[in-house]
Structure formats: C-alpha cells, structure tokens
MARBA-3410 file (N, C-alpha, C, O; in Angstrom, 1 decimal):
142
28.1,-23.9,38.9,29.0,-22.7,37.5,27.6,-22.6,36.6,26.9,-21.6,36.4 ~ 27.2,-24.2,36.0,26.0,-24.0,35.6,24.6,-23.5,35.6,23.9,-23.1,34.7 ~ 24.5,-23.8,37.5,23.1,-23.0,37.7,23.1,-21.7,37.6,22.0,-21.1,37.4 ~ 24.7,-21.0,37.7,24.4,-19.8,37.5,24.3,-19.0,36.1,23.6,-17.9,36.0 ~ 25.1,-19.6,35.1,24.5,-19.8,33.9,23.4,-19.5,33.3,23.0,-18.5,32.7
22.7,-20.8,33.7,21.2,-21.1,33.4,20.4,-19.6,34.0,19.9,-18.6,33.4 ~ 20.5,-19.8,35.0,19.6,-18.0,36.0,19.9,-17.3,35.1,18.8,-16.9,34.7 ~ 21.2,-16.6,34.4,21.6,-15.5,33.8,20.6,-15.5,32.3,20.0,-14.6,31.8 ~ 20.7,-16.8,31.7,19.5,-17.4,30.9,18.5,-16.9,30.9,18.2,-15.9,30.4 ~ 17.5,-17.9,32.1,16.3,-17.1,32.1,15.9,-15.8,32.6,14.8,-15.3,32.5
17.2,-15.2,33.4,16.8,-13.9,33.4,16.9,-13.0,32.2,16.4,-11.9,32.4 ~ 17.4,-13.2,31.2,17.6,-12.7,30.0,16.1,-12.9,29.4,15.5,-11.9,29.0 ~ 15.6,-13.9,29.3,15.0,-14.4,28.4,13.4,-13.2,29.4,12.8,-12.4,28.8 ~ 13.1,-13.4,30.4,12.5,-12.5,30.9,12.4,-11.1,30.5,11.4,-10.5,30.0 ~ 13.7,-10.7,30.9,13.6,-9.0,30.5,13.4,-8.7,28.7,13.2,-7.7,28.1
13.7,-10.3,27.9,13.3,-10.0,26.6,12.1,-10.2,26.4,11.5,-9.4,25.7 ~ 11.8,-11.1,27.1,10.1,-11.1,26.7,9.3,-9.8,27.2,8.3,-9.5,26.5 ~ 9.5,-9.2,28.0,9.2,-8.2,28.7,9.1,-6.9,28.0,8.2,-6.2,27.8 ~ 10.3,-6.9,27.6,10.9,-5.7,26.5,9.4,-6.0,25.2,8.6,-5.2,24.8 ~ 9.5,-7.1,25.0,8.7,-7.2,23.5,7.1,-7.1,24.0,6.3,-6.5,23.2
6.8,-7.5,24.9,5.4,-7.1,25.6,4.9,-5.5,25.5,3.8,-5.2,25.0 ~ 6.0,-4.4,26.0,6.3,-3.2,26.2,5.9,-2.5,24.7,5.0,-1.7,24.5 ~ 7.1,-3.1,23.8,6.8,-2.9,22.2,5.5,-3.1,21.4,4.9,-2.3,20.7 ~ 5.3,-4.4,21.7,3.4,-4.7,21.4,2.6,-3.6,21.8,1.9,-3.0,21.1 ~ 2.8,-3.4,23.1,1.5,-2.4,23.8,1.6,-1.1,22.6,0.6,-0.6,22.0
3.0,-0.7,22.7,3.2,0.5,21.9,2.6,0.8,20.7,2.0,1.8,20.4 ~ 3.0,-0.6,19.8,2.4,-0.8,18.8,0.6,-0.3,18.2,-0.1,0.3,17.4 ~ 0.6,-1.1,19.5,-1.0,-1.3,19.4,-1.7,0.0,20.1,-3.0,-0.1,20.1 ~ -1.2,1.0,20.7,-1.5,1.9,21.0,-1.2,3.0,19.8,-2.2,3.7,19.5 ~ 0.0,3.1,19.0,0.0,3.6,18.1,-1.1,3.6,17.2,-1.7,4.6,16.7
-1.5,1.7,17.0,-2.6,2.3,16.0,-3.6,2.0,16.5,-4.0,1.2,15.7 ~ -4.3,2.1,17.5,-5.5,2.6,18.0,-6.2,3.9,18.0,-7.2,4.2,18.5 ~ -5.0,4.7,17.1,-5.8,5.9,17.3,-6.3,6.0,15.4,-7.2,6.9,15.1 ~ -5.8,5.2,14.5,-6.6,4.6,13.6,-7.7,3.6,13.4,-7.5,2.5,12.9 ~ -8.6,3.9,13.6,-9.7,2.6,14.0,-9.5,1.6,12.9,-8.9,2.0,11.9
-10.1,0.3,12.9,-10.1,-0.8,12.2,-11.2,-0.8,11.1,-11.2,-1.5,10.0 ~ -12.2,0.4,11.6,-13.5,0.3,11.1,-13.1,1.4,9.7,-13.4,1.4,8.5 ~ -12.4,2.2,10.3,-12.2,3.5,8.9,-11.8,2.4,7.8,-11.4,1.2,8.2 ~ -11.9,2.8,6.4,-11.3,1.9,5.2,-11.9,2.7,4.2,-13.0,3.2,4.0 ~ -10.4,2.9,3.2,-10.3,3.3,2.2,-9.6,2.4,1.2,-8.6,1.8,1.3
-10.6,2.4,0.1,-10.1,1.5,-1.3,-10.4,2.2,-2.4,-11.1,3.2,-2.4 ~ -9.7,1.7,-3.3,-8.9,2.0,-4.7,-9.5,1.0,-5.7,-9.4,-0.1,-5.2 ~ -10.1,1.0,-7.0,-10.2,0.3,-7.7,-9.9,0.9,-9.0,-10.0,2.2,-8.8 ~ -9.6,0.5,-10.3,-8.5,-1.2,-10.4,-7.4,-1.0,-9.2,-7.3,0.1,-8.7 ~ -6.6,-1.9,-8.8,-5.6,-2.1,-8.3,-4.4,-1.9,-9.1,-3.4,-1.3,-8.7
-4.5,-2.5,-10.3,-3.8,-2.8,-11.2,-4.3,-3.0,-12.4,-5.2,-3.7,-12.7 ~ -3.0,-1.8,-13.6,-3.3,-2.3,-15.0,-2.0,-2.3,-16.0,-1.0,-1.7,-16.1 ~ -2.4,-3.0,-16.4,-1.7,-3.8,-17.6,-1.4,-2.5,-18.6,-2.3,-1.8,-19.1 ~ -0.1,-2.4,-18.9,0.4,-1.3,-19.9,1.1,-2.2,-20.8,2.1,-2.9,-20.4 ~ 0.8,-2.1,-22.0,1.5,-3.5,-23.2,2.4,-2.3,-24.0,2.6,-1.3,-23.3
3.0,-2.4,-25.3,4.0,-2.0,-25.8,3.4,-0.3,-26.4,3.8,0.8,-26.3 ~ 2.1,-0.8,-27.3,1.5,0.5,-27.9,1.3,1.6,-27.0,1.5,2.7,-27.4 ~ 0.8,1.3,-25.6,-0.1,2.2,-24.6,1.1,3.0,-24.1,2.3,2.7,-24.2 ~ 0.6,4.2,-23.5,1.9,4.9,-23.3,1.5,5.2,-21.4,2.1,5.4,-20.4 ~ 0.0,5.1,-21.7,-0.9,5.6,-19.8,-1.9,4.3,-20.0,-2.1,3.8,-21.1
-2.4,4.1,-18.9,-3.3,2.9,-18.7,-4.5,3.4,-17.7,-4.0,4.5,-17.2 ~ -5.6,3.2,-17.3,-6.8,3.5,-16.2,-7.4,4.9,-16.6,-6.7,5.9,-16.4 ~ -8.1,4.9,-16.8,-8.9,6.1,-17.2,-9.2,6.6,-15.9,-8.7,7.6,-15.3 ~ -10.2,5.6,-15.4,-11.4,6.2,-14.4,-10.9,5.4,-12.8,-11.1,4.2,-12.8 ~ -10.6,5.9,-12.2,-10.0,5.1,-10.6,-11.5,5.3,-9.8,-12.1,6.3,-9.8
-11.7,4.3,-9.2,-13.1,4.3,-8.3,-12.4,4.2,-6.8,-11.7,3.3,-6.5 ~ -12.5,5.4,-5.9,-12.4,5.4,-4.5,-13.4,5.3,-3.6,-14.3,6.2,-3.7 ~ -13.6,4.0,-2.5,-14.9,4.2,-1.6,-13.9,4.4,-0.3,-12.7,4.0,0.0 ~ -14.9,5.2,0.5,-14.3,5.0,2.1,-15.2,5.0,3.0,-16.4,5.2,2.7 ~ -15.0,4.8,4.1,-16.3,4.4,4.9,-15.3,4.8,6.4,-14.4,4.1,6.8
-15.9,6.3,7.4,-14.9,6.1,8.7,-16.2,6.0,9.6,-17.4,6.0,9.1 ~ -15.8,6.0,10.7,-16.8,5.7,12.0,-16.8,7.2,12.5,-17.3,7.3,13.7 ~ -16.5,8.2,12.1,-16.7,9.5,12.5,-16.8,10.5,11.3,-16.0,10.2,10.4 ~ -17.7,11.8,11.1,-17.2,12.2,10.1,-16.0,12.6,10.0,-15.4,12.8,11.1 ~ -15.5,12.8,8.9,-13.9,13.4,8.5,-13.9,13.9,7.4,-14.5,13.7,6.4
-12.7,15.1,7.8,-12.2,16.1,6.3,-11.1,15.5,5.6,-9.9,15.5,6.1 ~ -11.3,14.8,4.4,-9.8,14.0,3.8,-9.8,14.8,2.5,-10.7,15.4,2.0 ~ -8.3,14.6,2.1,-8.2,14.7,0.5,-7.3,13.6,0.0,-6.6,13.0,0.9 ~ -7.2,13.3,-1.0,-6.8,12.2,-2.0,-5.5,12.8,-2.6,-5.7,13.6,-3.5 ~ -4.1,12.6,-2.4,-3.0,13.4,-3.2,-2.2,12.2,-3.6,-2.1,11.1,-3.1
-1.7,12.8,-5.0,-1.0,11.4,-6.0,0.6,11.6,-5.4,0.8,12.3,-4.4 ~ 1.5,11.0,-6.1,2.7,10.9,-6.3,3.5,12.1,-5.7,4.3,12.0,-4.8 ~ 2.9,13.4,-6.5,3.8,14.4,-6.6,2.5,15.5,-5.7,2.1,16.5,-6.2 ~ 2.2,15.1,-4.4,1.7,15.7,-3.8,0.4,16.4,-4.2,-0.3,16.9,-3.4 ~ 0.1,16.3,-5.9,-1.2,17.2,-6.3,-2.4,16.6,-5.5,-2.6,15.4,-5.2
-2.9,17.5,-5.2,-5.0,17.1,-4.5,-5.8,16.8,-5.5,-6.2,17.6,-6.4 ~ -6.0,15.3,-5.3,-7.2,15.1,-6.6,-8.4,15.5,-6.1,-9.0,16.1,-7.1 ~ -8.8,15.5,-5.4,-10.5,16.1,-4.5,-10.2,15.6,-2.8,-9.6,14.6,-2.3 ~ -11.0,16.7,-2.2,-11.0,16.7,-1.1,-12.6,16.8,-0.7,-13.3,17.6,-1.3 ~ -13.3,15.9,0.6,-14.1,15.8,1.0,-14.5,16.4,2.2,-13.6,16.4,2.9
-15.9,17.0,2.8,-15.8,17.2,4.2,-16.9,16.9,4.7,-18.0,16.9,4.2 ~ -16.6,16.4,6.0,-17.7,16.0,6.7,-18.3,14.3,6.3,-19.4,14.0,6.4 ~ -17.6,13.5,5.9,-18.1,12.3,5.1,-17.6,11.0,5.9,-16.4,10.8,6.1 ~ -19.1,10.1,6.4,-18.7,9.2,7.0,-18.6,8.0,6.0,-18.2,6.9,6.3 ~ -18.9,8.2,4.7,-18.8,7.0,3.9,-19.2,7.7,2.3,-19.9,8.7,2.3
-18.7,7.2,1.3,-18.7,7.8,0.0,-18.2,7.2,-1.1,-17.6,6.2,-0.6 ~ -18.1,7.2,-2.2,-17.5,6.9,-3.6,-17.7,8.0,-4.6,-18.8,8.4,-5.0 ~ -16.3,8.3,-4.9,-16.2,9.1,-6.0,-15.3,8.3,-7.0,-14.3,7.6,-6.6 ~ -15.8,8.6,-8.3,-14.9,8.3,-9.5,-14.1,9.7,-10.4,-14.6,10.8,-10.7 ~ -12.8,9.1,-10.5,-12.0,10.4,-10.8,-11.3,9.6,-12.2,-10.9,8.5,-12.1
-11.3,10.5,-13.3,-10.3,10.4,-14.1,-8.5,10.7,-14.3,-7.9,11.8,-14.5 ~ -8.0,9.4,-14.0,-6.3,10.0,-13.8,-5.6,9.1,-15.0,-6.1,8.2,-15.6 ~ -4.5,9.5,-15.2,-3.7,8.7,-16.0,-2.7,8.5,-15.5,-2.0,9.2,-14.7 ~ -2.3,6.9,-16.0,-1.1,6.6,-15.1,-0.1,5.7,-15.9,-0.6,4.9,-16.7 ~ 1.1,6.0,-15.7,2.4,5.5,-16.6,3.2,4.9,-15.6,4.2,4.4,-16.0
3.1,4.9,-14.5,3.8,3.8,-13.3,3.3,4.0,-12.5,2.7,5.0,-12.4 ~ 3.5,2.8,-11.5,3.1,2.5,-10.2,3.0,3.9,-9.2,3.9,4.5,-8.7 ~ 1.9,4.1,-9.1,1.7,5.2,-8.2,1.4,4.9,-6.6,1.2,3.8,-6.2 ~ 1.5,5.9,-5.8,1.3,5.7,-4.6,0.1,6.9,-4.3,0.6,8.0,-4.4 ~ -1.4,6.8,-3.9,-2.3,7.4,-3.2,-2.3,7.8,-1.9,-2.3,6.9,-1.1
-2.4,9.0,-1.3,-2.2,8.8,0.2,-3.7,10.1,0.4,-3.8,11.2,-0.2 ~ -4.4,9.5,1.2,-5.6,10.0,2.1,-5.0,10.8,3.1,-4.3,10.2,3.9 ~ -5.2,11.7,3.3,-4.7,12.4,4.6,-6.0,13.4,5.1,-6.9,13.9,4.4 ~ -5.5,13.6,6.7,-6.9,14.5,7.2,-6.5,15.9,7.0,-5.3,16.2,7.0 ~ -7.4,16.6,6.8,-7.5,18.2,6.3,-7.4,19.2,7.0,-7.3,20.4,6.6
-7.4,18.7,8.4,-7.0,19.9,9.6,-5.2,18.9,10.1,-4.2,19.4,10.4 ~ -5.5,17.8,10.0,-4.0,18.1,11.1,-2.7,17.0,10.2,-1.7,16.7,10.6 ~ -3.5,16.8,8.6,-2.5,16.6,7.8,-2.0,15.2,7.8,-1.0,14.8,7.2 ~ -2.8,14.3,8.7,-2.2,13.1,9.4,-2.6,11.8,8.0,-3.7,11.8,7.5 ~ -1.9,11.2,7.8,-2.0,10.0,6.6,-3.2,9.4,7.1,-2.9,9.0,8.2
-4.2,9.1,6.9,-5.5,8.0,7.2,-5.0,6.8,6.5,-4.8,5.8,7.2 ~ -4.7,6.7,5.0,-4.6,5.8,4.7,-3.7,5.7,3.1,-4.0,6.5,2.3 ~ -2.7,4.8,2.7,-2.2,4.6,2.0,-2.3,3.5,0.4,-2.1,2.3,0.5 ~ -2.6,4.1,-0.7,-3.1,3.1,-1.6,-2.4,3.3,-2.6,-2.0,4.4,-3.0 ~ -2.1,2.0,-3.2,-1.2,2.0,-4.2,-1.9,1.7,-5.8,-2.9,1.1,-5.7
-1.7,2.0,-6.8,-2.2,1.2,-8.1,-0.8,0.8,-9.0,0.1,1.5,-9.2 ~ -0.9,-0.5,-9.4,0.6,-1.0,-9.6,0.4,-0.8,-11.1,-0.7,-1.1,-11.3 ~ 1.1,-0.5,-12.2,1.5,-0.7,-13.6,2.3,-1.7,-14.0,3.4,-1.7,-13.6 ~ 1.8,-2.5,-14.8,2.4,-3.5,-14.9,3.1,-3.3,-16.0,2.8,-2.2,-16.6 ~ 3.8,-3.8,-16.4,4.3,-3.7,-18.5,4.8,-5.3,-18.9,5.6,-6.2,-18.6
3.7,-5.1,-19.8,3.5,-6.8,-20.9,5.2,-7.0,-21.5,6.0,-6.4,-22.2 ~ 5.1,-7.8,-20.9,6.4,-8.5,-21.5,6.5,-8.8,-23.2,5.4,-8.9,-23.8 ~ 7.7,-8.8,-24.0,7.5,-9.1,-24.8,7.4,-10.3,-25.5,8.1,-11.1,-24.9 ~ 6.9,-10.6,-26.3,6.4,-12.3,-26.8,7.7,-12.9,-26.6,8.6,-12.2,-26.9 ~ 7.9,-13.9,-26.3,8.9,-14.8,-26.3,8.8,-15.7,-28.0,7.8,-16.4,-28.2
9.7,-15.6,-28.7,9.5,-16.4,-30.0,10.6,-17.5,-30.1,11.8,-17.3,-29.8 ~ 9.8,-18.6,-30.4,10.6,-19.8,-30.2,11.4,-20.1,-31.2,11.1,-20.1,-32.4 ~ 12.5,-20.5,-30.7,13.8,-21.0,-31.8,13.7,-21.7,-32.6,13.1,-22.8,-32.3 ~ 14.2,-21.6,-33.8,14.3,-22.5,-34.5,15.0,-23.7,-34.5,16.2,-23.7,-34.5 ~ 14.3,-25.0,-34.5,15.5,-25.9,-33.8,16.5,-26.2,-35.4,16.1,-26.3,-36.5
18.1,-26.4,-34.8,19.0,-26.6,-36.2,19.8,-27.5,-35.6,19.9,-27.5,-34.4 ~ 20.4,-28.5,-36.3,21.0,-29.7,-36.1,22.3,-29.1,-36.2,22.6,-28.3,-37.0 ~ 23.1,-29.7,-35.3,24.1,-29.2,-34.7,25.1,-29.2,-35.6,26.0,-28.3,-35.6 ~ 25.1,-30.3,-36.6,26.1,-30.2,-37.7,25.8,-29.4,-39.0,26.3,-29.5,-40.1 ~ 24.7,-28.5,-38.6,24.0,-27.4,-39.7,24.7,-26.2,-40.1,25.2,-25.7,-39.1
25.1,-25.6,-41.3,25.8,-24.7,-41.0,24.8,-23.1,-40.9,25.0,-22.1,-40.3 ~ 23.8,-23.5,-41.8,22.9,-22.3,-41.7,21.7,-22.1,-40.9,21.1,-21.0,-41.0
END
C-alpha cells in the first residue's frame, strides 16, 4: 500500500517536472523573438512633483540599440505617437514632454505594431512636511 502511494507520488512529480520543463521551453521560445541585445532606455526614470508644480520633466532622452535595422515608433499612455524612426540600429533622441502622472511609453514596430519595449517614467508626489507637535503636559488645559 505504501509503495503504491510512493510510486504515484513519484509519477506525479515526474509529470510535474516535465510540464515545468515544457512551460519553460515555451517561455524561452516566446522571448527568443525579442533579442536580448535589443535595448531601449529612457531617462530620467522618475521625477519629483512638489505641491507648487503641476507637471514635471521637460526633456526625456530615449536611447536605443537594435541588432537589425528597425522601424519603430514611441507612443505614450494615450496612444499618441511622439516620434518614429526608420531603419535604425542605434540612436538617441530628446523630446519635450510634460508629465503630471506616472506614464508608460511603448516602443512598437511600425510594420507589425508589435511591442518592442515598455518604458515607465514614475511621477512621485512630494509629501507634506511633518510638523512636530508641541509637547504638552497631560495636566495642561491649553
């Protein structure tokens, strides 16, 4: 009885291991379409918004490097195209863009509209200053 249960457990472990291997292979196959040498970066990655400001970040710098010449566009949250490049392997572009909230930029292939990279610029709201409470004695009325 115990040997039968142990063999069933071993059989289950083997099938689970096999399923995980197949899943890992599928994931690596999917990510193989996007080469690890293709790289798109944005800076600054974050900005600090204080109480007096309504927007931040005037200039965003986008750098890219691809293995093959690539036609791509950079879009923001509202899906409006900020710029496009044709047959580029590497480069750098500076754009003026005002941010009032955390924004996701998407770099996509022009022909297939496939997402190449997702870039996020975080907007951090400055917290109000903490004012130190005046120490009062427990017996004080005022």
